VOGU-3710 file (C-alpha; in Angstrom, 3 decimals, decimal comma):
1> mpdpadpadp> 57,221/19,076/-237,300  60,218/20,903/-238,877  62,507/18,717/-240,970  66,154/19,483/-240,050  67,309/17,941/-243,333  65,169/20,283/-245,445  67,032/23,554/-246,207  63,756/25,142/-247,369  62,116/24,464/-244,003  60,824/27,828/-242,638
11> alepaaedat> 61,936/26,779/-239,148  65,530/27,009/-240,396  65,136/30,609/-241,598  67,024/33,132/-239,512  64,857/35,566/-237,590  63,666/38,582/-239,558  65,792/41,695/-239,058  62,667/43,843/-239,165  58,948/43,418/-239,662  55,625/45,094/-240,368
21> drldlyrprp> 52,213/43,786/-239,333  52,164/41,178/-242,129  55,677/41,108/-243,580  59,044/39,827/-242,404  61,992/41,857/-243,685  65,491/40,495/-244,229  68,768/41,850/-245,473  69,549/40,204/-248,806  71,391/36,878/-248,689  72,829/34,718/-251,476
31> sdlaelhtil> 70,211/32,084/-250,607  67,499/34,532/-251,778  68,813/34,465/-255,353  66,458/31,915/-256,929  63,261/33,351/-255,416  64,236/36,936/-256,215  65,237/36,037/-259,756  61,807/34,478/-260,310  60,238/37,840/-259,391  62,777/39,994/-261,249
41> adpavwrhyp> 62,484/37,890/-264,428  58,680/37,905/-264,523  57,371/40,113/-267,371  54,152/40,741/-265,395  56,197/42,442/-262,663  57,869/44,770/-265,208  54,879/45,760/-267,337  55,597/49,447/-266,610  59,310/49,253/-267,460  59,986/46,057/-269,459
51> slrhdtvert> 63,613/46,891/-270,250  64,485/46,481/-266,536  63,345/42,824/-266,419  66,182/40,496/-265,437  66,994/38,130/-268,271  69,925/36,428/-266,519  70,614/35,129/-263,029  73,892/37,075/-263,135  71,956/40,329/-263,312  70,022/39,328/-260,201
61> eatlarwsag> 73,297/38,344/-258,464  74,673/41,823/-259,224  71,504/43,393/-257,818  71,820/41,362/-254,602  75,476/42,416/-254,284  74,500/46,095/-254,757  71,779/45,816/-252,106  74,184/44,172/-249,650  76,808/46,870/-250,274  74,174/49,547/-249,610
71> weqdglgtwv> 73,360/48,011/-246,250  77,055/47,886/-245,337  77,665/51,481/-246,387  74,486/53,190/-245,207  73,065/50,967/-242,463  69,762/50,799/-244,335  68,754/49,503/-247,723  66,583/47,115/-249,660  64,952/44,302/-247,723  63,910/40,938/-249,084
81> vrergsgavi> 60,233/40,649/-248,158  58,745/37,388/-246,951  55,072/36,899/-246,222  54,611/36,092/-242,551  53,466/32,547/-242,053  54,476/31,166/-245,444  58,117/32,268/-245,453  57,928/32,749/-249,215  59,789/35,648/-250,816  57,058/37,862/-252,253
91> gyggcsmlgg> 59,074/40,953/-253,102  61,659/43,452/-252,050  61,829/47,087/-251,084  63,009/49,742/-248,692  65,040/52,938/-248,774  68,468/53,035/-250,429  70,822/56,006/-250,448  71,072/57,940/-253,723  74,297/59,861/-254,209  74,544/60,525/-250,495
101> vawnlgyrfa> 71,771/63,140/-250,695  68,415/61,304/-250,644  66,826/58,019/-249,642  65,232/56,303/-252,621  62,034/54,496/-251,666  61,533/51,461/-253,866  59,287/48,409/-253,799  58,420/45,572/-256,121  56,228/42,560/-255,437  55,502/39,310/-257,229
111> ataqgrgyat> 52,434/39,583/-259,428  50,603/37,162/-257,112  51,274/39,444/-254,111  50,122/42,686/-255,708  46,864/44,389/-254,755  46,986/43,417/-251,069  48,400/46,646/-249,626  51,866/45,175/-249,054  53,650/47,967/-250,944  51,985/50,651/-248,825
121> elarhaiera> 52,746/48,740/-245,619  56,390/48,293/-246,600  56,757/51,894/-247,833  55,460/53,386/-244,560  57,861/51,237/-242,582  60,817/52,038/-244,844  60,207/55,788/-244,534  60,066/55,486/-240,734  63,414/53,685/-240,787  64,957/56,237/-243,159
131> haaspttpvv> 63,808/59,150/-240,996  65,219/57,418/-237,913  68,556/56,793/-239,641  68,926/60,312/-241,060  66,070/62,740/-240,324  67,527/65,550/-242,445  67,825/63,401/-245,573  64,807/63,546/-247,900  62,972/60,430/-249,031  62,081/60,251/-252,712
141> aylvehnaas> 60,223/57,880/-254,998  61,497/57,775/-258,560  58,934/56,224/-260,918  57,366/56,336/-264,347  54,092/58,197/-264,700  52,120/55,328/-266,258  52,774/53,203/-263,147  49,699/54,607/-261,426  49,706/51,978/-258,660  53,250/52,866/-257,589
151> aavaakvgle> 52,456/56,587/-257,689  49,363/55,948/-255,551  51,472/54,135/-252,940  53,965/57,022/-252,844  51,114/59,518/-252,363  49,483/57,382/-249,633  52,692/57,478/-247,599  52,942/61,264/-247,829  55,240/61,894/-250,786  54,385/64,778/-253,104
161> lvhrapdagn> 55,284/65,468/-256,723  58,439/67,582/-257,059  59,456/66,780/-260,647  57,808/65,645/-263,894  59,695/65,400/-267,199  60,544/63,030/-270,055  62,477/60,005/-268,771  65,969/60,559/-270,169  67,570/57,314/-271,303  64,345/55,299/-271,358
171> pdpsvvrlvl> 64,116/53,147/-274,511  60,543/54,451/-274,892  60,819/58,208/-275,572  57,164/58,796/-274,626  57,708/57,773/-270,989  57,483/60,492/-268,334  59,525/60,319/-265,109  58,051/61,453/-261,791  59,941/62,250/-258,626  57,910/62,460/-255,437
181> adrpltdaql> 59,462/63,512/-252,129  58,665/64,007/-248,470  59,928/67,616/-248,644  61,143/70,139/-251,249  64,446/69,148/-252,882  67,401/71,395/-253,619  68,691/71,490/-257,198  71,652/69,348/-256,110  69,359/66,735/-254,518  67,106/66,587/-257,578
191> gavlr> 70,170/66,332/-259,818  71,489/63,379/-257,818  68,092/61,662/-257,983  67,862/62,118/-261,766  71,377/60,844/-262,464
//
């Protein structure tokens, strides 16, 4: 029986704003901070881009604020992903607007939730939502080449390689940046994505 005094009780969670077959999707809330920070601070989650690991809670707070602002501005953005049934935050992802010219498809899951097809499930759903919100706006995935799992997800959901080059600004000069998209990009769109 749900415990009304327990703030972590799943019965007290608001209803998901959106969902896939196995995932409940929520707009970011301040109450997600601790669970998201655990994921964002985990070195295993950032093995492909260690310099992006969150080393402070304040960095995660800023990320949550940016995600919330994106939802307010664009009507679509990054969801906090909870596994249906457990209510636990297992990741985040969705489509966020880049420079007003492209939807950026992104996803990241806790190390314990990887390898179950969640990223592909979330990515398909996010692209559907982006196309519904703005069908003429391309969807892109911006990732590093050595993250083969992320590139495989992007390919599974229909994105194709449109750009490959050294990753400008990466602390590791050997890293190569890939941009995959659901359609050809104009020079202006690619420029906005690479900014």
